[in-house]
C-alpha positions in Angstrom: 0.0 0.4 -0.2 1.2 3.5 -0.7 1.5 6.1 1.6 1.5 9.1 -1.3 -1.3 11.6 -0.5 -4.0 11.3 -2.9 -5.6 14.8 -3.5 -7.9 16.4 -5.7 -9.6 19.6 -6.9 -13.3 20.6 -6.4 -14.3 24.1 -7.4 -17.6 26.1 -7.5 -17.3 28.9 -10.7 -19.9 31.3 -11.9 -17.9 32.8 -14.5 -14.8 31.0 -15.2 -12.0 32.4 -12.9 -12.1 30.1 -10.4 -12.5 26.9 -12.9 -9.1 28.4 -14.8 -7.2 28.9 -11.6 -8.1 25.0 -10.7 -7.6 23.8 -14.3 -4.1 25.7 -13.8 -3.7 23.5 -10.5 -5.0 20.7 -11.9 -2.4 20.7 -14.3 0.5 22.0 -12.5 -0.4 19.2 -9.6 -1.7 16.2 -11.6 -4.8 16.4 -9.9 -8.7 15.8 -11.0 -11.4 18.5 -11.1 -14.5 17.9 -9.8 -17.3 20.2 -9.1 -18.9 20.2 -5.9 -21.5 16.7 -6.7 -19.1 15.0 -5.8 -20.0 11.9 -4.0 -19.1 10.8 -0.7 -17.6 7.6 -1.8 -15.8 9.5 -3.9 -14.6 12.1 -1.4 -13.2 9.3 1.2 -10.9 8.5 -1.5 -8.7 11.7 -0.8 -6.3 12.7 1.3 -6.2 16.2 0.7 -8.1 18.7 -1.2 -7.7 22.3 -3.2 -11.4 24.0 -2.1 -11.6 27.1 -5.0 -14.7 29.0 -4.8 -15.7 32.4 -6.2 -17.2 35.0 -4.3 -20.9 36.6 -5.3 -22.2 39.4 -2.8 -20.1 38.6 0.5 -21.0 34.6 -0.3 -18.3 31.6 -1.3 -20.1 29.9 -3.3 -19.2 26.6 -2.2 -20.3 27.3 1.1 -23.3 25.6 1.3 -21.8 22.4 0.6 -18.8 23.3 2.8 -21.5 23.2 5.8 -23.0 19.4 4.4 -19.6 17.6 4.0 -17.7 19.2 6.5 -17.6 16.0 8.6 -16.0 14.1 5.7 -13.8 17.4 5.3 -12.4 17.8 9.2 -10.3 14.7 8.9 -8.7 15.8 5.2 -5.9 18.1 4.4 -7.4 21.5 3.1 -6.3 24.5 0.7 -8.8 26.7 0.6 -8.7 29.1 -2.9 -10.9 32.6 -3.0 -11.2 34.1 -6.3 -12.7 37.8 -5.8 -12.4 41.5 -6.3 -11.1 42.1 -2.7 -7.5 42.7 -3.4 -4.9 41.5 -0.6 -4.3 45.2 0.7 -7.9 44.4 2.7 -7.1 41.4 4.8 -9.7 42.6 7.1 -11.9 41.8 4.1 -11.0 38.6 3.0 -10.7 37.8 6.4 -14.6 38.1 7.2 -14.8 36.1 3.8 -13.2 33.7 5.6 -15.2 33.3 8.6 -19.0 34.1 7.0 -18.0 31.2 5.2 -15.7 28.4 6.0 -17.2 26.7 8.7 -14.9 27.5 11.5 -13.9 23.5 11.7 -12.5 23.5 8.6 -10.6 27.3 8.5 -8.3 26.2 11.6 -5.1 25.8 11.0 -5.9 26.2 7.6 -4.3 29.0 4.7 -6.4 30.4 2.7 -5.2 32.1 -0.5 -7.3 34.3 -2.0 -7.1 35.0 -6.1 -7.6 37.5 -8.1 -10.4 37.3 -10.6 -12.0 39.0 -13.6 -15.1 41.1 -14.3 -15.8 41.0 -18.3 -19.0 42.6 -17.7 -20.8 42.0 -20.9 -20.8 38.0 -19.9 -22.6 39.7 -16.7 -26.6 38.5 -16.4 -28.3 41.4 -16.6 -29.2 41.1 -13.1 -25.8 40.7 -12.2 -25.0 44.4 -14.6 -28.0 45.7 -12.2 -26.3 44.8 -8.8 -22.9 46.0 -10.3 -24.3 49.4 -11.4 -26.3 49.4 -8.1 -22.9 48.7 -5.9 -20.5 51.1 -7.6 -23.8 54.1 -6.9 -23.4 53.1 -3.2 -19.5 52.9 -3.3 -17.9 56.1 -1.9 -14.3 55.3 -2.7 -13.8 57.0 -6.1 -11.4 54.6 -7.5 -13.3 51.3 -6.7 -16.5 53.2 -8.1 -14.4 53.5 -11.4 -13.2 49.8 -10.8 -16.5 48.6 -10.7 -17.5 49.8 -14.2 -15.1 48.5 -16.4 -13.6 45.2 -16.9 -11.1 43.6 -15.2 -8.7 40.5 -15.8 -6.5 39.7 -12.6 -6.0 37.2 -13.3 -2.2 35.0 -13.7 -0.9 31.9 -13.0 2.1 33.2 -10.7 -0.5 33.7 -8.1 -1.0 30.3 -7.6 2.9 29.6 -6.7 2.6 30.2 -3.1 -0.4 27.3 -3.4 1.4 25.1 -5.3 4.6 24.9 -2.9 2.1 24.3 -0.3 0.3 21.4 -1.7 4.3 19.9 -2.9 4.9 20.2 0.8 2.1 17.8 1.4 2.3 15.5 -2.0 5.8 14.9 0.1 6.3 11.2 1.3 8.5 12.9 3.9 5.3 14.8 5.6 4.8 13.1 8.7 1.4 13.5 8.7 1.5 10.4 5.8 4.1 8.2 7.1 3.6 5.0 7.1 
């Protein structure tokens, strides 16, 4: 029996940015990618999971799945990657997103990677365009207000380097967590 840990990526994306990061991770780390509809027996096969989600109006799209599966997930090594418009300069907002969306027992002692996403206004649903326009009207900061009115693509494969390094440390058979 191999002591090599077995991992997978589970992601939920609204407009494709989170899925793109998942595909880059999957190719780089040779891991399968699943939507959150992965069944429980299949979920049990994995020692560690990379869990990715986009954020929509402050809510991670994968939040309900995390709540439903927290029992199975609590015993696994977890890596979260959250794709949102909240920049790394706003750590308090990022912490609030994590606290409001990831069950406390799953977030404890876990590193959560926040990644910039992509906004292409013409691809948004009419409802999401309306919410974006309303949000821009309510925004007090003129820079943020202007940013909400233009397309943005902050995605870059290099943003995944710290996450990839953390996962590679887990994949190592020298990791005491997986020593035979």
